[in-house]
NUNUSE-399734 format. One record per residue (C-alpha): chain; z, x, y; residue number from 0; residue in three letters. Coordinates in steps of 0.2 Angstrom, whole numbers, m for minus. Example, Ala and Ser with C-alpha at 12.3 -4.5 7.8 and 13.67 -1.06 7.14 Angstrom:
% residues 2
   c       z       x       y     k     r
   A      39      62     m22     0   ALA
   A      36      68      m5     1   SER
% end
This chain:
% residues 221
   c       z       x       y     k     r
   A     435     183     179     0   UNK
   A     437     162     176     1   UNK
   A     429     158     191     2   UNK
   A     414     169     184     3   UNK
   A     415     162     167     4   UNK
   A     414     145     174     5   UNK
   A     397     146     185     6   UNK
   A     392     152     169     7   UNK
   A     396     136     158     8   UNK
   A     391     125     172     9   UNK
   A     373     135     174    10   UNK
   A     373     134     156    11   UNK
   A     377     117     154    12   UNK
   A     365     112     171    13   UNK
   A     350     121     159    14   UNK
   A     354     109     144    15   UNK
   A     355      96     151    16   UNK
   A     339      97     159    17   UNK
   A     330     104     144    18   UNK
   A     337      89     134    19   UNK
   A     331      75     147    20   UNK
   A     312      81     141    21   UNK
   A     317      83     122    22   UNK
   A     302      75     115    23   UNK
   A     294      76     100    24   UNK
   A     281      89     107    25   UNK
   A     273      93      90    26   UNK
   A     268      73      93    27   UNK
   A     261      76     108    28   UNK
   A     254      90     111    29   UNK
   A     244      88      95    30   UNK
   A     226      80      92    31   UNK
   A     235      66      85    32   UNK
   A     243      58     101    33   UNK
   A     245      44     105    34   UNK
   A     244      37      87    35   UNK
   A     256      48      79    36   UNK
   A     268      42      93    37   UNK
   A     265      22      96    38   UNK
   A     259      21      77    39   UNK
   A     254       3      81    40   UNK
   A     240      11      91    41   UNK
   A     249      m3     104    42   UNK
   A     265      m6     114    43   UNK
   A     269     m23     124    44   UNK
   A     279     m28     134    45   UNK
   A     288     m45     142    46   UNK
   A     290     m45     160    47   UNK
   A     304     m50     168    48   UNK
   A     313     m56     189    49   UNK
   A     333     m56     195    50   UNK
   A     344     m54     207    51   UNK
   A     359     m45     202    52   UNK
   A     369     m56     195    53   UNK
   A     357     m69     191    54   UNK
   A     348     m72     175    55   UNK
   A     333     m65     171    56   UNK
   A     317     m75     170    57   UNK
   A     300     m71     160    58   UNK
   A     288     m70     172    59   UNK
   A     273     m60     164    60   UNK
   A     266     m48     152    61   UNK
   A     261     m29     148    62   UNK
   A     251     m23     135    63   UNK
   A     242      m5     130    64   UNK
   A     230      m2     114    65   UNK
   A     225      15     109    66   UNK
   A     207      17     101    67   UNK
   A     203      34      95    68   UNK
   A     185      42      98    69   UNK
   A     176      56      91    70   UNK
   A     182      65     105    71   UNK
   A     200      63     114    72   UNK
   A     204      42     114    73   UNK
   A     203      26     126    74   UNK
   A     218      17     133    75   UNK
   A     216      m1     136    76   UNK
   A     229      m9     148    77   UNK
   A     229     m26     153    78   UNK
   A     244     m35     162    79   UNK
   A     249     m54     170    80   UNK
   A     263     m60     182    81   UNK
   A     267     m75     191    82   UNK
   A     282     m77     201    83   UNK
   A     286     m94     209    84   UNK
   A     289     m94     229    85   UNK
   A     292    m107     244    86   UNK
   A     295    m121     230    87   UNK
   A     276    m125     226    88   UNK
   A     267    m111     228    89   UNK
   A     265     m96     217    90   UNK
   A     262     m80     216    91   UNK
   A     250     m72     203    92   UNK
   A     248     m52     201    93   UNK
   A     237     m47     185    94   UNK
   A     229     m32     183    95   UNK
   A     216     m23     167    96   UNK
   A     212      m5     164    97   UNK
   A     201       6     156    98   UNK
   A     204      25     153    99   UNK
   A     197      40     143   100   UNK
   A     210      56     138   101   UNK
   A     207      73     132   102   UNK
   A     220      87     127   103   UNK
   A     232      76     137   104   UNK
   A     223      73     151   105   UNK
   A     215      62     161   106   UNK
   A     198      63     160   107   UNK
   A     189      45     168   108   UNK
   A     200      28     174   109   UNK
   A     192      11     180   110   UNK
   A     207      m1     185   111   UNK
   A     206     m21     191   112   UNK
   A     218     m28     201   113   UNK
   A     219     m47     207   114   UNK
   A     236     m46     219   115   UNK
   A     235     m64     222   116   UNK
   A     218     m66     226   117   UNK
   A     216     m49     235   118   UNK
   A     201     m39     221   119   UNK
   A     201     m21     222   120   UNK
   A     195      m7     210   121   UNK
   A     205       9     207   122   UNK
   A     193      23     201   123   UNK
   A     198      43     194   124   UNK
   A     188      55     189   125   UNK
   A     191      72     184   126   UNK
   A     178      85     191   127   UNK
   A     183     106     185   128   UNK
   A     201     100     183   129   UNK
   A     201      90     200   130   UNK
   A     204      72     202   131   UNK
   A     194      62     213   132   UNK
   A     201      47     214   133   UNK
   A     194      30     225   134   UNK
   A     209      21     230   135   UNK
   A     211       1     237   136   UNK
   A     203       5     253   137   UNK
   A     187      13     244   138   UNK
   A     192      30     253   139   UNK
   A     187      45     242   140   UNK
   A     201      60     241   141   UNK
   A     201      76     230   142   UNK
   A     217      82     221   143   UNK
   A     220      96     210   144   UNK
   A     239      92     204   145   UNK
   A     246      75     199   146   UNK
   A     248      62     185   147   UNK
   A     243      46     183   148   UNK
   A     257      33     180   149   UNK
   A     253      26     166   150   UNK
   A     271      25     159   151   UNK
   A     267      26     140   152   UNK
   A     265      45     141   153   UNK
   A     282      55     141   154   UNK
   A     274      68     152   155   UNK
   A     276      58     168   156   UNK
   A     294      64     171   157   UNK
   A     288      79     170   158   UNK
   A     279      79     188   159   UNK
   A     277      85     203   160   UNK
   A     265      71     209   161   UNK
   A     258      55     204   162   UNK
   A     244      46     207   163   UNK
   A     250      25     208   164   UNK
   A     235      17     196   165   UNK
   A     239       0     205   166   UNK
   A     234       7     222   167   UNK
   A     226      23     219   168   UNK
   A     238      33     231   169   UNK
   A     247      50     227   170   UNK
   A     265      48     227   171   UNK
   A     277      66     227   172   UNK
   A     295      60     216   173   UNK
   A     307      70     205   174   UNK
   A     315      64     192   175   UNK
   A     334      64     187   176   UNK
   A     341      59     170   177   UNK
   A     352      43     170   178   UNK
   A     358      42     153   179   UNK
   A     352      50     135   180   UNK
   A     334      39     138   181   UNK
   A     333      33     158   182   UNK
   A     326      43     171   183   UNK
   A     323      39     191   184   UNK
   A     311      43     198   185   UNK
   A     312      45     215   186   UNK
   A     300      45     230   187   UNK
   A     289      32     240   188   UNK
   A     289      23     224   189   UNK
   A     306      22     213   190   UNK
   A     307      16     197   191   UNK
   A     320      17     182   192   UNK
   A     308      21     166   193   UNK
   A     315      24     147   194   UNK
   A     309      31     132   195   UNK
   A     317      34     115   196   UNK
   A     319      52     107   197   UNK
   A     302      54     100   198   UNK
   A     296      50     118   199   UNK
   A     290      31     117   200   UNK
   A     291      21     131   201   UNK
   A     303       8     132   202   UNK
   A     307      m1     145   203   UNK
   A     303       0     166   204   UNK
   A     313      m7     180   205   UNK
   A     311      m7     200   206   UNK
   A     314     m16     217   207   UNK
   A     299     m27     221   208   UNK
   A     311     m33     238   209   UNK
   A     326     m30     242   210   UNK
   A     332     m42     233   211   UNK
   A     323     m46     217   212   UNK
   A     321     m33     203   213   UNK
   A     308     m32     189   214   UNK
   A     309     m26     170   215   UNK
   A     301     m23     159   216   UNK
   A     307     m25     141   217   UNK
   A     299     m15     127   218   UNK
   A     295     m30     111   219   UNK
   A     297     m16     100   220   UNK
% end
């Protein structure tokens, strides 16, 4: 009897752990007042840092998200800038801006512009009959049925099995695992740590752009 009891306890613990991983304020997130009930200032901003293990963090950029109410749904304006020194006097610059429309927790339209150190391109997404039409950075068009855009500010990102990389337009299969009370690791062809507070507000992001360095977004909130 003891082994069976132990198995039951372990299973219940796993179920509790999984549920606690996504126990945000769903009454807000699923309401018509989202995201304004979560982001009470209708915006959120981050400082971006770069560092290597054991080194001090160096501020290299910023990321800002602004939410605007519409008659139906809401608009999201995103802007970001990163400037990283390399090869003595040279600097790598990455900047992006995007506008998207959301209705009932679903992305309807997205237009993003990226300047990757002089390589400029756009990402376009349109929701048509419950499918997404995506134009990626190579200007290739594809249709997908189920994926969640990697906006980061929406806590349901960690529930997704597939995400749309908004910097490239590619779709990526992922799995999310809980690291601690507020942090999850998303694993796939792209890998990153993402943090939310107890209500579901986005508070941090961390990933490795190369083998040696770490990029980290730290919320100004």
